[in-house]
N, C-alpha and C positions, 0 to 999 in steps of 0.2 A: 238547867244540869247535865242535862240528855244532848241541849246546842254544845255542850263543850265536850262533852261525852267524845261525841260525833266527829269534832273537832280537831279534836285527842288524836282522833283513828285517823283523821286523811293524813291527818300528819306526821303520824308515824308510818301509816302508808309508803308516803312521799320519801322519808327519809330512810326506809327501806329500798326501795329503787333508785336513789342516789349511793347507797354504797354500794347494791348490788353495781352498776352502771359501770361504780370506781373500779372495781374486783378483776372486771370483766377488761377494761382498757386496762388495766395494768396485767393480767395475764395475756392480751396481742400485742402487748408492749413484748414478752418475751418471746411472740415469735416472729415476730416484723418490726427491725427496725429501721428506718428509712438511712442514705448517703446523701452525702452535698458536699457543692467543692466543686469534683471531677469531672472535667467536659468530658464527651462521649471521643473515639480517637477519631484522628483526620484518619484518611483511607488515600495511600503514595496514591497518584495519577500520573499513567506513561502513555505518551504520547507516541503514537504509531504510523511511519509514515508510509505514500507508496510511492514510486516516481511515477509521472502521468501519462501511462501509458492508457491509458482514457481520462475522459472528459470529467469531472467531479463529481457532476453526477454519477455516469458510468458506475467511477472507482467504489462511489459510496454501497453502489446496489451491489456490485460485484465483490470488494472487499470485506465489506461491512458484516458478512455472518460468521468470517473469520474471527474479527473482533470479536462480537461476542463468544462465541468461543474460548474467547480465550479468558473473557470475563468470565461463565458461565463454569471455565475449570480450575480458575485462581482466583477466588474469593477474597482473597484478604487485600489485591489491589484492584484499579481497575486501568481497564484500559481504552485510549478513548481513539479514534481513529482522524485521522483529521489529512482533506485533501487538498491540494494545493493547483494553481489557476495556469500554470505550469512551470517549466523546468527550471527555467530563472529562478521564481519565486520555493521552489522545493529547493534546490538545491543552497540559496542563500538560507532555510528550515536545516537543512540536513548539515554545510560545514559550520552554522555556529552549535550544534551538541541539543537544540529545538529536539529531535527526533527522540524515544531513547530507543527504541525500537524502527528498522524501515527496512524496505524494499525497492535498493535504488537498482537503475542497469549497470549491466558490468563495469563500466568505466564509470560511474558516482563512487561507485561500489570499490573499486582501488584507488578513488579521490577522498573518499571519505574516512580512508586508512591515515590520514595526514591532520583527521583532528579530533578526534579520540576516539574511533570508530576499532573496532573489531568481526572480520566475517566470522556466522557463527553457519553459515545454511548455503541455500538455494536454492529455487526453483528445476525440478529434472526436464527433461523433454530437451535436449540441447538440440535437438536436427532443428529444432523449430523458430532456434532465436535467429532467424538469419531475415538479410535485409530483401523486400519485394514492391518491385517498380510495375507502377497502375501507369496503362493507359486508358483513352477509349476506345470502346473495341472499332467507335468510325473514324479513327484516327490512321492518319500515312506516316507514322512512326512504325516504324520497321526491324532498323537496322540503329543501335548507340549513335551512331556519326547522326540517324538522321533530327539527334536532339542538339545539334550545332546551333546559338545561335535564340537556342528555346527556354523555355524559362521549366524549372520543372522544381516541385515541393517538397519539403520535410519538417517536422514538427517541431525540434531547435536543432543549433549545430555540436546540441553533447548528446543528441539519445545516439544510440551505439548501430542497434540493427537499424536503426528507419533511416541513420541518417550517414555516419562515420561508411558501412560497407556499404551501403547501394554507391559513394562517391566513390571509394575505393576500388568498386566491381567499374563504375564509367571510366576512372584514372586508366584502370590494367587494359580496358578494354577502347584505345587511345582516344580517351577526354581529355582536354583540362578542365576541372571544374571551377577553376576560378576565372578562365578566361575566353571557352566556348562558350560556354552557357550558364544562364539569368540562376542563383539560387535565393530561391523563399522558404524562409524559416519563418512555419505560417502554427507555430503553440501549439498544437496535438496531434494525433497523428488522425483522431475525427477530421480533422481542418485539412490537412496533407489530400485526405483519398476524396472530401470535398471541390479541394483547388482544380483534382485530377473532371470530377464527374462534369464541374459548371465551365468545366474548359478554358480559365483562372491560369492553367498553364499545360503546359506539355504531354508531362507523363509528376508521375509523385509516389514518393517511397514512402514507405511504411514496411510494417512489418505481419507475419500469419495470424498473430491475437487477435488484434483489433480486426483487420481483416474478414477474417474470421468473425468477429462480431461484429461489425458491419453487413455481414453477409445476412449472418441469421436474422438481422431485424429490419435489415430494409433490402432483400431478395433484390423486389425489383428495380432499386438506384444501381447495386452493384452489377446488374445482368450489363449497364450498360461497362463496363469498365472489365477488364481481362491483366492477368500478371503477366507480359513482357519479359518482364528479366527478374532473377534470383540471383542471390550468392548462398556464399559457402556459410555455412549455420559457425556458432562460435559457442562461450557458454554463457549457460543462460543468465537470468538475472538474480545478485546475491540476494543474504539478509544478515544483517549488521546489526550489530546493540553497544550502544554507548557503554564510554567507560563506568562511568557512574553509574550503573545498572546491575545491583549486586547479583552475584553468579547463584546464586540460589533462583531468582526469579531467573534470570537466562536460559539458565539451565531449565527450570519449568515451560521454558515456550521454546525453542526446542526442541522437548518433548512432546511434548500437543502438536507443532508442525509437520512433523518425521515423522509419525502415526495415525495423521489424515486417513489417508490412505488404506489403515485397515479397519476402520468403520464406519458402518453403510451411510451415516452421518458428515462421517467426512471425506470420503467419495463426493455426496452431494453437492460440499463446500466446492472441493477443486472444481465439480466439474463447471461450474458456471466459469472460472479463471479463464478457459481451461488448461489443467496440466493434468499428470495422473500422479505429483507425489512432488514433495520438500525433500529436503537432503542434506545431509552433512556437510559442511564444504570450509573451507581455509585459507590465508592469505596464498600460498601454493597452489593451488584451486585454481587461481584464478591468473596463473603464467603463460596463459597463452594469449587472454586478452591484454595483457605489458606488452609481451609481444607486435600483438597485431599493432596495438596504439603507437608502439615505436615504428614501429615498420609508415602506418599514417600519417605522424606526422611528418618523418623522413621526405614522405613525396607528393604525397599529397595540398597539405595542407597546417599548418604549425597549429598543433596543442602542447595545452597543459597534461603531464600523463606521472 
């Protein structure tokens, strides 16, 4: 009998626990209801392209912080920096609409208008946008005429400051660049500098930004070279946005870029380039570049402009 009472009591306790547990579960259901079916929202990614004013590794080091800054301040989308091996690859991407945002050189900036882009900004410091022509310090090249029969290096056919402007300078100082010299298009700014250093060419063209960077990183090598000639300045590199990018996103990028110089973090980012700021620009801003390209095409060598 006691055994029966004991078993009955155990059953009652177990039943009570089940009832209590069931009540707690129902109470929990009123607080939390899981949702099913919908997937996480995908984040739109925008590719940012910078023209090859440095080799790919150096370009990622210099411009990566700008894209990181974009991602930190516009979290609803994602920005990805993409380097190009040379000018030809960059232009293929640009003219196919691969880049949502891009910083082409001024020639490419104007060309991009034909392929669905619009100009919204530019680098400041236009005085730095000039061509320079380097020679070795132990070179006997003193006058432009001394280059006759010699080889000259440039980054690419479509580099403005580092190719077209130096070629125009040589043209206006008595050289027919199509006949009097050998033109070597070597793929990048650093390659043009190194071709001079290694004695593969008598002179090499570049522009101040990569030359300053090379001098800072390799002072022992840079000390073997000197700037023999420099051109007049022109407008600096532009910022363009592709037609399919929403206006709201484009406006946020413009605001971030144009405000970099107003914060300590932004000034540190700009110092890596190095420039003092970015500034607003439009198609009309680049009218002097278009006029130069027209003059260059008629007098030096034909180009598409």
